[in-house]
All heavy atoms as TSV, in Angstrom:
chain	resi	resn	atom	element	x	y	z
A	1	MET	N	N	6.946	0.998	9.090
A	1	MET	CA	C	7.578	-0.191	9.626
A	1	MET	C	C	6.487	-1.134	10.151
A	1	MET	O	O	5.544	-0.704	10.789
A	1	MET	CB	C	8.523	0.169	10.750
A	1	MET	CG	C	9.696	1.055	10.356
A	1	MET	SD	S	10.872	0.284	9.276
A	1	MET	CE	C	11.809	-0.682	10.386
A	2	ALA	N	N	6.669	-2.394	9.867
A	2	ALA	CA	C	5.769	-3.439	10.346
A	2	ALA	C	C	6.639	-4.572	10.871
A	2	ALA	O	O	7.440	-5.135	10.123
A	2	ALA	CB	C	4.870	-3.927	9.219
A	3	ASN	N	N	6.523	-4.862	12.135
A	3	ASN	CA	C	7.369	-5.886	12.755
A	3	ASN	C	C	8.848	-5.610	12.496
A	3	ASN	O	O	9.614	-6.501	12.154
A	3	ASN	CB	C	7.003	-7.291	12.280
A	3	ASN	CG	C	5.641	-7.713	12.752
A	3	ASN	OD1	O	5.188	-7.301	13.811
A	3	ASN	ND2	N	4.976	-8.532	11.969
A	4	SER	N	N	9.234	-4.352	12.591
A	4	SER	CA	C	10.614	-3.885	12.387
A	4	SER	C	C	11.097	-4.013	10.943
A	4	SER	O	O	12.284	-3.951	10.682
A	4	SER	CB	C	11.579	-4.618	13.329
A	4	SER	OG	O	11.217	-4.391	14.665
A	5	SER	N	N	10.198	-4.223	10.004
A	5	SER	CA	C	10.552	-4.318	8.586
A	5	SER	C	C	9.922	-3.166	7.823
A	5	SER	O	O	8.836	-2.703	8.170
A	5	SER	CB	C	10.051	-5.638	7.997
A	5	SER	OG	O	10.702	-6.738	8.586
A	6	PRO	N	N	10.572	-2.706	6.754
A	6	PRO	CA	C	9.962	-1.658	5.931
A	6	PRO	C	C	8.644	-2.146	5.338
A	6	PRO	O	O	8.517	-3.315	4.956
A	6	PRO	CB	C	10.981	-1.414	4.827
A	6	PRO	CG	C	12.246	-2.038	5.293
A	6	PRO	CD	C	11.885	-3.114	6.256
A	7	ALA	N	N	7.676	-1.242	5.279
A	7	ALA	CA	C	6.365	-1.597	4.738
A	7	ALA	C	C	5.795	-0.395	4.000
A	7	ALA	O	O	6.168	0.748	4.260
A	7	ALA	CB	C	5.431	-2.026	5.860
A	8	PHE	N	N	4.878	-0.668	3.065
A	8	PHE	CA	C	4.213	0.424	2.349
A	8	PHE	C	C	2.830	-0.022	1.923
A	8	PHE	O	O	2.555	-1.210	1.761
A	8	PHE	CB	C	5.033	0.890	1.143
A	8	PHE	CG	C	5.259	-0.159	0.091
A	8	PHE	CD1	C	4.382	-0.305	-0.972
A	8	PHE	CD2	C	6.358	-0.998	0.164
A	8	PHE	CE1	C	4.598	-1.264	-1.944
A	8	PHE	CE2	C	6.591	-1.968	-0.804
A	8	PHE	CZ	C	5.698	-2.098	-1.860
A	9	GLY	N	N	1.952	0.956	1.769
A	9	GLY	CA	C	0.608	0.686	1.286
A	9	GLY	C	C	0.588	0.707	-0.233
A	9	GLY	O	O	1.220	1.550	-0.860
A	10	GLN	N	N	-0.124	-0.227	-0.811
A	10	GLN	CA	C	-0.277	-0.308	-2.264
A	10	GLN	C	C	-1.741	-0.022	-2.590
A	10	GLN	O	O	-2.648	-0.577	-1.955
A	10	GLN	CB	C	0.117	-1.693	-2.765
A	10	GLN	CG	C	-0.035	-1.865	-4.254
A	10	GLN	CD	C	0.284	-3.278	-4.706
A	10	GLN	OE1	O	0.481	-4.180	-3.906
A	10	GLN	NE2	N	0.325	-3.469	-6.002
A	11	TYR	N	N	-1.956	0.842	-3.572
A	11	TYR	CA	C	-3.303	1.213	-3.998
A	11	TYR	C	C	-3.522	0.778	-5.432
A	11	TYR	O	O	-2.574	0.626	-6.194
A	11	TYR	CB	C	-3.485	2.725	-3.885
A	11	TYR	CG	C	-3.462	3.229	-2.464
A	11	TYR	CD1	C	-2.273	3.413	-1.786
A	11	TYR	CD2	C	-4.649	3.505	-1.795
A	11	TYR	CE1	C	-2.251	3.862	-0.474
A	11	TYR	CE2	C	-4.644	3.965	-0.481
A	11	TYR	CZ	C	-3.435	4.138	0.169
A	11	TYR	OH	O	-3.421	4.579	1.462
A	12	ARG	N	N	-4.798	0.595	-5.799
A	12	ARG	CA	C	-5.145	0.262	-7.176
A	12	ARG	C	C	-6.224	1.236	-7.648
A	12	ARG	O	O	-6.963	1.806	-6.827
A	12	ARG	CB	C	-5.628	-1.174	-7.297
A	12	ARG	CG	C	-6.946	-1.429	-6.606
A	12	ARG	CD	C	-7.373	-2.854	-6.791
A	12	ARG	NE	N	-8.637	-3.088	-6.098
A	12	ARG	CZ	C	-9.309	-4.194	-6.165
A	12	ARG	NH1	N	-8.842	-5.190	-6.887
A	12	ARG	NH2	N	-10.434	-4.336	-5.517
A	13	PRO	N	N	-6.355	1.426	-8.960
A	13	PRO	CA	C	-7.379	2.336	-9.468
A	13	PRO	C	C	-8.778	1.850	-9.076
A	13	PRO	O	O	-9.064	0.651	-9.136
A	13	PRO	CB	C	-7.203	2.289	-10.986
A	13	PRO	CG	C	-5.808	1.816	-11.200
A	13	PRO	CD	C	-5.514	0.898	-10.048
A	14	ARG	N	N	-9.626	2.794	-8.691
A	14	ARG	CA	C	-11.031	2.464	-8.412
A	14	ARG	C	C	-11.742	2.197	-9.727
A	14	ARG	O	O	-11.425	2.802	-10.756
A	14	ARG	CB	C	-11.701	3.609	-7.666
A	14	ARG	CG	C	-11.168	3.759	-6.251
A	14	ARG	CD	C	-11.808	4.934	-5.574
A	14	ARG	NE	N	-13.258	4.753	-5.542
A	14	ARG	CZ	C	-14.004	4.916	-4.465
A	14	ARG	NH1	N	-13.465	5.277	-3.333
A	14	ARG	NH2	N	-15.296	4.743	-4.515
A	15	THR	N	N	-12.704	1.299	-9.702
A	15	THR	CA	C	-13.418	0.934	-10.927
A	15	THR	C	C	-14.239	2.092	-11.486
A	15	THR	O	O	-14.484	2.142	-12.690
A	15	THR	CB	C	-14.341	-0.277	-10.696
A	15	THR	OG1	O	-15.237	0.019	-9.622
A	15	THR	CG2	C	-13.534	-1.518	-10.366
A	16	ASP	N	N	-14.634	3.049	-10.631
A	16	ASP	CA	C	-15.414	4.191	-11.120
A	16	ASP	C	C	-14.531	5.339	-11.601
A	16	ASP	O	O	-15.016	6.392	-12.004
A	16	ASP	CB	C	-16.392	4.679	-10.061
A	16	ASP	CG	C	-15.714	5.188	-8.799
A	16	ASP	OD1	O	-14.468	5.301	-8.768
A	16	ASP	OD2	O	-16.437	5.479	-7.830
A	17	GLY	N	N	-13.201	5.153	-11.563
A	17	GLY	CA	C	-12.278	6.144	-12.078
A	17	GLY	C	C	-12.076	7.369	-11.201
A	17	GLY	O	O	-11.536	8.367	-11.650
A	18	THR	N	N	-12.480	7.288	-9.929
A	18	THR	CA	C	-12.393	8.461	-9.042
A	18	THR	C	C	-11.184	8.427	-8.125
A	18	THR	O	O	-11.221	8.961	-7.030
A	18	THR	CB	C	-13.670	8.598	-8.191
A	18	THR	OG1	O	-13.799	7.410	-7.385
A	18	THR	CG2	C	-14.898	8.786	-9.054
A	19	GLY	N	N	-10.130	7.803	-8.533
A	19	GLY	CA	C	-8.922	7.758	-7.714
A	19	GLY	C	C	-8.482	6.330	-7.464
A	19	GLY	O	O	-8.619	5.459	-8.333
A	20	TYR	N	N	-8.011	6.103	-6.248
A	20	TYR	CA	C	-7.391	4.817	-5.914
A	20	TYR	C	C	-7.900	4.301	-4.578
A	20	TYR	O	O	-8.177	5.073	-3.674
A	20	TYR	CB	C	-5.870	4.982	-5.862
A	20	TYR	CG	C	-5.334	5.530	-7.153
A	20	TYR	CD1	C	-5.269	6.897	-7.367
A	20	TYR	CD2	C	-4.955	4.682	-8.172
A	20	TYR	CE1	C	-4.813	7.414	-8.576
A	20	TYR	CE2	C	-4.503	5.188	-9.378
A	20	TYR	CZ	C	-4.434	6.553	-9.572
A	20	TYR	OH	O	-4.003	7.046	-10.763
A	21	GLU	N	N	-7.983	2.969	-4.467
A	21	GLU	CA	C	-8.431	2.334	-3.232
A	21	GLU	C	C	-7.325	1.421	-2.707
A	21	GLU	O	O	-6.481	0.952	-3.472
A	21	GLU	CB	C	-9.706	1.531	-3.478
A	21	GLU	CG	C	-9.549	0.387	-4.459
A	21	GLU	CD	C	-10.870	-0.258	-4.833
A	21	GLU	OE1	O	-11.923	0.241	-4.436
A	21	GLU	OE2	O	-10.817	-1.279	-5.527
A	22	PRO	N	N	-7.325	1.157	-1.403
A	22	PRO	CA	C	-6.304	0.281	-0.835
A	22	PRO	C	C	-6.344	-1.105	-1.473
A	22	PRO	O	O	-7.411	-1.648	-1.748
A	22	PRO	CB	C	-6.690	0.196	0.640
A	22	PRO	CG	C	-7.445	1.452	0.900
A	22	PRO	CD	C	-8.202	1.706	-0.368
A	23	TRP	N	N	-5.175	-1.648	-1.710
A	23	TRP	CA	C	-5.057	-2.993	-2.292
A	23	TRP	C	C	-4.331	-3.934	-1.330
A	23	TRP	O	O	-4.775	-5.044	-1.087
A	23	TRP	CB	C	-4.331	-2.927	-3.620
A	23	TRP	CG	C	-4.080	-4.256	-4.253
A	23	TRP	CD1	C	-2.876	-4.871	-4.412
A	23	TRP	CD2	C	-5.053	-5.144	-4.800
A	23	TRP	NE1	N	-3.032	-6.088	-5.030
A	23	TRP	CE2	C	-4.379	-6.281	-5.272
A	23	TRP	CE3	C	-6.435	-5.090	-4.927
A	23	TRP	CZ2	C	-5.030	-7.346	-5.868
A	23	TRP	CZ3	C	-7.084	-6.148	-5.524
A	23	TRP	CH2	C	-6.376	-7.264	-5.995
A	24	ALA	N	N	-3.189	-3.516	-0.774
A	24	ALA	CA	C	-2.431	-4.400	0.109
A	24	ALA	C	C	-1.420	-3.595	0.920
A	24	ALA	O	O	-1.004	-2.517	0.514
A	24	ALA	CB	C	-1.696	-5.465	-0.701
A	25	LEU	N	N	-1.046	-4.141	2.049
A	25	LEU	CA	C	0.096	-3.643	2.810
A	25	LEU	C	C	1.255	-4.568	2.478
A	25	LEU	O	O	1.180	-5.785	2.709
A	25	LEU	CB	C	-0.188	-3.658	4.314
A	25	LEU	CG	C	0.951	-3.116	5.172
A	25	LEU	CD1	C	1.013	-1.601	5.058
A	25	LEU	CD2	C	0.781	-3.523	6.613
A	26	GLN	N	N	2.303	-4.024	1.885
A	26	GLN	CA	C	3.462	-4.810	1.468
A	26	GLN	C	C	4.558	-4.687	2.527
A	26	GLN	O	O	4.916	-3.575	2.918
A	26	GLN	CB	C	4.004	-4.289	0.133
A	26	GLN	CG	C	2.987	-4.270	-0.977
A	26	GLN	CD	C	2.756	-5.623	-1.607
A	26	GLN	OE1	O	3.432	-6.602	-1.319
A	26	GLN	NE2	N	1.797	-5.692	-2.497
A	27	VAL	N	N	5.064	-5.815	2.985
A	27	VAL	CA	C	6.132	-5.835	3.998
A	27	VAL	C	C	7.357	-6.498	3.380
A	27	VAL	O	O	7.275	-7.605	2.835
A	27	VAL	CB	C	5.693	-6.589	5.272
A	27	VAL	CG1	C	6.810	-6.605	6.302
A	27	VAL	CG2	C	4.426	-5.963	5.855
A	28	LEU	N	N	8.490	-5.796	3.446
A	28	LEU	CA	C	9.742	-6.285	2.866
A	28	LEU	C	C	10.619	-6.912	3.946
A	28	LEU	O	O	10.762	-6.354	5.032
A	28	LEU	CB	C	10.517	-5.138	2.226
A	28	LEU	CG	C	9.764	-4.289	1.211
A	28	LEU	CD1	C	10.623	-3.125	0.758
A	28	LEU	CD2	C	9.316	-5.112	0.036
A	29	GLU	N	N	11.205	-8.041	3.643
A	29	GLU	CA	C	12.184	-8.691	4.517
A	29	GLU	C	C	13.520	-8.682	3.790
A	29	GLU	O	O	13.581	-9.001	2.597
A	29	GLU	CB	C	11.777	-10.132	4.834
A	29	GLU	CG	C	10.489	-10.260	5.608
A	29	GLU	CD	C	10.629	-9.873	7.067
A	29	GLU	OE1	O	11.754	-9.956	7.603
A	29	GLU	OE2	O	9.617	-9.475	7.659
A	30	PHE	N	N	14.564	-8.335	4.501
A	30	PHE	CA	C	15.888	-8.238	3.892
A	30	PHE	C	C	16.828	-9.313	4.413
A	30	PHE	O	O	16.715	-9.765	5.553
A	30	PHE	CB	C	16.504	-6.868	4.184
A	30	PHE	CG	C	15.917	-5.779	3.354
A	30	PHE	CD1	C	14.766	-5.123	3.759
A	30	PHE	CD2	C	16.498	-5.413	2.156
A	30	PHE	CE1	C	14.215	-4.118	2.990
A	30	PHE	CE2	C	15.956	-4.413	1.372
A	30	PHE	CZ	C	14.804	-3.759	1.798
A	31	SER	N	N	17.759	-9.698	3.560
A	31	SER	CA	C	18.888	-10.533	3.928
A	31	SER	C	C	20.114	-9.767	3.463
A	31	SER	O	O	20.367	-9.659	2.258
A	31	SER	CB	C	18.803	-11.905	3.252
A	31	SER	OG	O	19.943	-12.679	3.570
A	32	GLY	N	N	20.817	-9.169	4.403
A	32	GLY	CA	C	21.924	-8.291	4.029
A	32	GLY	C	C	21.365	-7.052	3.352
A	32	GLY	O	O	20.452	-6.417	3.866
A	33	ASP	N	N	21.865	-6.758	2.159
A	33	ASP	CA	C	21.386	-5.584	1.442
A	33	ASP	C	C	20.427	-5.940	0.311
A	33	ASP	O	O	20.171	-5.140	-0.579
A	33	ASP	CB	C	22.554	-4.759	0.900
A	33	ASP	CG	C	23.408	-5.526	-0.105
A	33	ASP	OD1	O	23.195	-6.752	-0.262
A	33	ASP	OD2	O	24.280	-4.908	-0.726
A	34	ARG	N	N	19.855	-7.146	0.360
A	34	ARG	CA	C	18.939	-7.606	-0.688
A	34	ARG	C	C	17.571	-7.936	-0.108
A	34	ARG	O	O	17.460	-8.380	1.028
A	34	ARG	CB	C	19.492	-8.844	-1.387
A	34	ARG	CG	C	20.778	-8.568	-2.126
A	34	ARG	CD	C	21.303	-9.845	-2.757
A	34	ARG	NE	N	22.551	-9.598	-3.418
A	34	ARG	CZ	C	22.665	-9.520	-4.741
A	34	ARG	NH1	N	21.635	-9.692	-5.512
A	34	ARG	NH2	N	23.841	-9.277	-5.281
A	35	ILE	N	N	16.553	-7.730	-0.929
A	35	ILE	CA	C	15.210	-8.125	-0.522
A	35	ILE	C	C	15.126	-9.645	-0.568
A	35	ILE	O	O	15.387	-10.264	-1.601
A	35	ILE	CB	C	14.148	-7.486	-1.440
A	35	ILE	CG1	C	14.178	-5.969	-1.302
A	35	ILE	CG2	C	12.762	-8.039	-1.104
A	35	ILE	CD1	C	13.290	-5.238	-2.281
A	36	ALA	N	N	14.750	-10.244	0.552
A	36	ALA	CA	C	14.628	-11.697	0.632
A	36	ALA	C	C	13.191	-12.150	0.376
A	36	ALA	O	O	12.965	-13.225	-0.178
A	36	ALA	CB	C	15.084	-12.189	1.999
A	37	SER	N	N	12.221	-11.316	0.776
A	37	SER	CA	C	10.824	-11.660	0.532
A	37	SER	C	C	9.959	-10.415	0.629
A	37	SER	O	O	10.338	-9.419	1.235
A	37	SER	CB	C	10.330	-12.720	1.523
A	37	SER	OG	O	10.257	-12.174	2.827
A	38	ILE	N	N	8.811	-10.510	-0.009
A	38	ILE	CA	C	7.782	-9.486	0.063
A	38	ILE	C	C	6.488	-10.205	0.416
A	38	ILE	O	O	6.085	-11.143	-0.268
A	38	ILE	CB	C	7.611	-8.736	-1.269
A	38	ILE	CG1	C	8.925	-8.092	-1.699
A	38	ILE	CG2	C	6.498	-7.690	-1.148
A	38	ILE	CD1	C	8.880	-7.500	-3.100
A	39	THR	N	N	5.855	-9.764	1.491
A	39	THR	CA	C	4.598	-10.365	1.921
A	39	THR	C	C	3.505	-9.322	1.801
A	39	THR	O	O	3.658	-8.193	2.273
A	39	THR	CB	C	4.692	-10.858	3.377
A	39	THR	OG1	O	5.794	-11.758	3.486
A	39	THR	CG2	C	3.420	-11.563	3.800
A	40	ALA	N	N	2.403	-9.693	1.153
A	40	ALA	CA	C	1.265	-8.795	0.983
A	40	ALA	C	C	0.162	-9.194	1.946
A	40	ALA	O	O	-0.236	-10.360	2.004
A	40	ALA	CB	C	0.757	-8.868	-0.448
A	41	PHE	N	N	-0.324	-8.220	2.696
A	41	PHE	CA	C	-1.447	-8.419	3.605
A	41	PHE	C	C	-2.633	-7.663	3.015
A	41	PHE	O	O	-2.572	-6.461	2.806
A	41	PHE	CB	C	-1.110	-7.905	5.003
A	41	PHE	CG	C	-0.002	-8.662	5.655
A	41	PHE	CD1	C	1.313	-8.246	5.523
A	41	PHE	CD2	C	-0.266	-9.813	6.395
A	41	PHE	CE1	C	2.351	-8.944	6.123
A	41	PHE	CE2	C	0.763	-10.524	6.998
A	41	PHE	CZ	C	2.074	-10.087	6.859
A	42	ARG	N	N	-3.715	-8.378	2.737
A	42	ARG	CA	C	-4.832	-7.795	2.009
A	42	ARG	C	C	-5.987	-7.336	2.895
A	42	ARG	O	O	-6.994	-6.876	2.383
A	42	ARG	CB	C	-5.344	-8.802	0.984
A	42	ARG	CG	C	-4.344	-9.202	-0.096
A	42	ARG	CD	C	-4.257	-8.244	-1.251
A	42	ARG	NE	N	-5.529	-7.830	-1.770
A	42	ARG	CZ	C	-6.282	-8.516	-2.607
A	42	ARG	NH1	N	-5.904	-9.683	-3.046
A	42	ARG	NH2	N	-7.432	-8.032	-3.034
A	43	ASP	N	N	-5.876	-7.409	4.205
A	43	ASP	CA	C	-6.942	-6.932	5.087
A	43	ASP	C	C	-6.787	-5.426	5.272
A	43	ASP	O	O	-6.442	-4.929	6.339
A	43	ASP	CB	C	-6.906	-7.661	6.423
A	43	ASP	CG	C	-8.117	-7.370	7.274
A	43	ASP	OD1	O	-8.951	-6.519	6.882
A	43	ASP	OD2	O	-8.241	-7.980	8.350
A	44	THR	N	N	-7.047	-4.691	4.194
A	44	THR	CA	C	-6.794	-3.251	4.199
A	44	THR	C	C	-7.722	-2.495	5.142
A	44	THR	O	O	-7.327	-1.475	5.699
A	44	THR	CB	C	-6.908	-2.675	2.779
A	44	THR	OG1	O	-8.215	-2.947	2.263
A	44	THR	CG2	C	-5.852	-3.278	1.872
A	45	ALA	N	N	-8.941	-2.977	5.343
A	45	ALA	CA	C	-9.871	-2.298	6.250
A	45	ALA	C	C	-9.325	-2.281	7.675
A	45	ALA	O	O	-9.536	-1.321	8.423
A	45	ALA	CB	C	-11.241	-2.966	6.208
A	46	LEU	N	N	-8.611	-3.300	8.057
A	46	LEU	CA	C	-8.012	-3.371	9.394
A	46	LEU	C	C	-6.646	-2.697	9.430
A	46	LEU	O	O	-6.365	-1.893	10.322
A	46	LEU	CB	C	-7.873	-4.838	9.827
A	46	LEU	CG	C	-7.117	-5.085	11.134
A	46	LEU	CD1	C	-7.944	-4.576	12.312
A	46	LEU	CD2	C	-6.794	-6.549	11.299
A	47	LEU	N	N	-5.791	-2.988	8.463
A	47	LEU	CA	C	-4.395	-2.579	8.533
A	47	LEU	C	C	-4.118	-1.126	8.134
A	47	LEU	O	O	-3.290	-0.474	8.756
A	47	LEU	CB	C	-3.537	-3.517	7.683
A	47	LEU	CG	C	-3.489	-4.954	8.179
A	47	LEU	CD1	C	-2.772	-5.837	7.180
A	47	LEU	CD2	C	-2.819	-5.019	9.539
A	48	PHE	N	N	-4.788	-0.624	7.108
A	48	PHE	CA	C	-4.474	0.736	6.671
A	48	PHE	C	C	-4.701	1.760	7.787
A	48	PHE	O	O	-3.845	2.609	8.020
A	48	PHE	CB	C	-5.225	1.081	5.389
A	48	PHE	CG	C	-4.482	0.681	4.137
A	48	PHE	CD1	C	-3.934	-0.586	3.991
A	48	PHE	CD2	C	-4.335	1.562	3.101
A	48	PHE	CE1	C	-3.249	-0.960	2.851
A	48	PHE	CE2	C	-3.655	1.209	1.944
A	48	PHE	CZ	C	-3.104	-0.050	1.829
A	49	PRO	N	N	-5.818	1.721	8.507
A	49	PRO	CA	C	-5.990	2.669	9.612
A	49	PRO	C	C	-4.930	2.501	10.709
A	49	PRO	O	O	-4.467	3.494	11.274
A	49	PRO	CB	C	-7.385	2.357	10.157
A	49	PRO	CG	C	-8.102	1.713	9.040
A	49	PRO	CD	C	-7.042	0.945	8.285
A	50	GLN	N	N	-4.512	1.276	10.988
A	50	GLN	CA	C	-3.508	1.045	12.027
A	50	GLN	C	C	-2.163	1.679	11.661
A	50	GLN	O	O	-1.402	2.056	12.541
A	50	GLN	CB	C	-3.317	-0.454	12.279
A	50	GLN	CG	C	-4.479	-1.093	12.985
A	50	GLN	CD	C	-4.252	-2.564	13.271
A	50	GLN	OE1	O	-3.248	-3.149	12.874
A	50	GLN	NE2	N	-5.195	-3.169	13.961
A	51	PHE	N	N	-1.883	1.797	10.370
A	51	PHE	CA	C	-0.625	2.380	9.916
A	51	PHE	C	C	-0.795	3.837	9.477
A	51	PHE	O	O	0.125	4.442	8.926
A	51	PHE	CB	C	-0.020	1.542	8.783
A	51	PHE	CG	C	0.587	0.258	9.273
A	51	PHE	CD1	C	-0.170	-0.893	9.382
A	51	PHE	CD2	C	1.921	0.214	9.651
A	51	PHE	CE1	C	0.381	-2.074	9.849
A	51	PHE	CE2	C	2.482	-0.966	10.123
A	51	PHE	CZ	C	1.717	-2.114	10.223
A	52	GLY	N	N	-1.989	4.393	9.703
A	52	GLY	CA	C	-2.233	5.786	9.360
A	52	GLY	C	C	-2.327	6.053	7.869
A	52	GLY	O	O	-2.100	7.176	7.424
A	53	LEU	N	N	-2.660	5.023	7.093
A	53	LEU	CA	C	-2.778	5.175	5.642
A	53	LEU	C	C	-4.202	5.549	5.262
A	53	LEU	O	O	-5.158	5.042	5.847
A	53	LEU	CB	C	-2.380	3.872	4.938
A	53	LEU	CG	C	-0.931	3.440	5.145
A	53	LEU	CD1	C	-0.716	2.022	4.636
A	53	LEU	CD2	C	0.007	4.412	4.469
A	54	PRO	N	N	-4.373	6.428	4.264
A	54	PRO	CA	C	-5.719	6.842	3.875
A	54	PRO	C	C	-6.512	5.719	3.213
A	54	PRO	O	O	-5.945	4.842	2.564
A	54	PRO	CB	C	-5.480	7.989	2.899
A	54	PRO	CG	C	-4.083	7.835	2.436
A	54	PRO	CD	C	-3.335	7.123	3.519
A	55	GLY	N	N	-7.824	5.775	3.381
A	55	GLY	CA	C	-8.714	4.774	2.802
A	55	GLY	C	C	-9.056	5.033	1.353
A	55	GLY	O	O	-9.763	4.243	0.726
A	56	HIS	N	N	-8.545	6.125	0.789
A	56	HIS	CA	C	-8.803	6.473	-0.608
A	56	HIS	C	C	-7.802	7.543	-1.010
A	56	HIS	O	O	-7.463	8.411	-0.211
A	56	HIS	CB	C	-10.239	7.011	-0.747
A	56	HIS	CG	C	-10.572	7.512	-2.113
A	56	HIS	ND1	N	-10.501	8.839	-2.453
A	56	HIS	CD2	C	-10.969	6.864	-3.231
A	56	HIS	CE1	C	-10.865	8.989	-3.720
A	56	HIS	NE2	N	-11.147	7.802	-4.215
A	57	LEU	N	N	-7.306	7.467	-2.233
A	57	LEU	CA	C	-6.458	8.515	-2.788
A	57	LEU	C	C	-7.181	9.105	-3.989
A	57	LEU	O	O	-7.660	8.365	-4.856
A	57	LEU	CB	C	-5.101	7.970	-3.238
A	57	LEU	CG	C	-4.186	7.408	-2.164
A	57	LEU	CD1	C	-2.925	6.832	-2.808
A	57	LEU	CD2	C	-3.820	8.466	-1.149
A	58	SER	N	N	-7.268	10.424	-4.046
A	58	SER	CA	C	-7.908	11.055	-5.194
A	58	SER	C	C	-6.972	11.015	-6.389
A	58	SER	O	O	-5.753	10.893	-6.244
A	58	SER	CB	C	-8.268	12.502	-4.856
A	58	SER	OG	O	-7.093	13.272	-4.716
A	59	ALA	N	N	-7.541	11.123	-7.567
A	59	ALA	CA	C	-6.728	11.164	-8.777
A	59	ALA	C	C	-5.810	12.377	-8.764
A	59	ALA	O	O	-4.685	12.313	-9.246
A	59	ALA	CB	C	-7.631	11.179	-10.015
A	60	GLU	N	N	-6.254	13.482	-8.145
A	60	GLU	CA	C	-5.447	14.691	-8.067
A	60	GLU	C	C	-4.231	14.487	-7.160
A	60	GLU	O	O	-3.214	15.163	-7.317
A	60	GLU	CB	C	-6.277	15.863	-7.526
A	60	GLU	CG	C	-7.391	16.296	-8.450
A	60	GLU	CD	C	-8.634	15.402	-8.353
A	60	GLU	OE1	O	-8.881	14.791	-7.285
A	60	GLU	OE2	O	-9.350	15.300	-9.354
A	61	ALA	N	N	-4.311	13.565	-6.226
A	61	ALA	CA	C	-3.197	13.300	-5.313
A	61	ALA	C	C	-2.077	12.534	-6.010
A	61	ALA	O	O	-0.966	12.465	-5.483
A	61	ALA	CB	C	-3.684	12.514	-4.099
A	62	CYS	N	N	-2.366	11.961	-7.172
A	62	CYS	CA	C	-1.397	11.132	-7.886
A	62	CYS	C	C	-1.266	11.602	-9.335
A	62	CYS	O	O	-1.597	10.867	-10.264
A	62	CYS	CB	C	-1.822	9.673	-7.841
A	62	CYS	SG	S	-2.108	9.026	-6.203
A	63	PRO	N	N	-0.797	12.824	-9.562
A	63	PRO	CA	C	-0.708	13.310	-10.941
A	63	PRO	C	C	0.238	12.453	-11.780
A	63	PRO	O	O	1.271	12.003	-11.308
A	63	PRO	CB	C	-0.171	14.732	-10.796
A	63	PRO	CG	C	0.491	14.761	-9.459
A	63	PRO	CD	C	-0.233	13.759	-8.612
A	64	GLY	N	N	-0.160	12.195	-13.007
A	64	GLY	CA	C	0.667	11.414	-13.922
A	64	GLY	C	C	0.468	9.914	-13.822
A	64	GLY	O	O	1.003	9.169	-14.614
A	65	VAL	N	N	-0.308	9.474	-12.834
A	65	VAL	CA	C	-0.579	8.036	-12.679
A	65	VAL	C	C	-1.930	7.753	-13.325
A	65	VAL	O	O	-2.929	8.384	-12.985
A	65	VAL	CB	C	-0.593	7.620	-11.186
A	65	VAL	CG1	C	-0.933	6.159	-11.043
A	65	VAL	CG2	C	0.734	7.948	-10.540
A	66	PRO	N	N	-2.006	6.806	-14.269
A	66	PRO	CA	C	-3.279	6.532	-14.926
A	66	PRO	C	C	-4.292	5.914	-13.973
A	66	PRO	O	O	-3.941	5.186	-13.062
A	66	PRO	CB	C	-2.902	5.542	-16.036
A	66	PRO	CG	C	-1.608	4.963	-15.624
A	66	PRO	CD	C	-0.923	5.978	-14.755
A	67	THR	N	N	-5.556	6.239	-14.189
A	67	THR	CA	C	-6.637	5.630	-13.393
A	67	THR	C	C	-7.374	4.622	-14.221
A	67	THR	O	O	-7.294	4.607	-15.417
A	67	THR	CB	C	-7.627	6.688	-12.879
A	67	THR	OG1	O	-8.108	7.441	-13.973
A	67	THR	CG2	C	-6.998	7.569	-11.846
């Protein structure tokens, strides 16, 4: 949760192929039962630790996801 809204960390493949690195913190805003907006915050060095998100995901942590 971020500002009382659902949020999630988004990762992207690392260029060296060794897993995934933080890309953005996505925050969803709802209107009724529909998503009204999605805001991406790209200051991952600051935000990921504040939300307890890892600074790297190994390829083994994401089986079936291409790197």
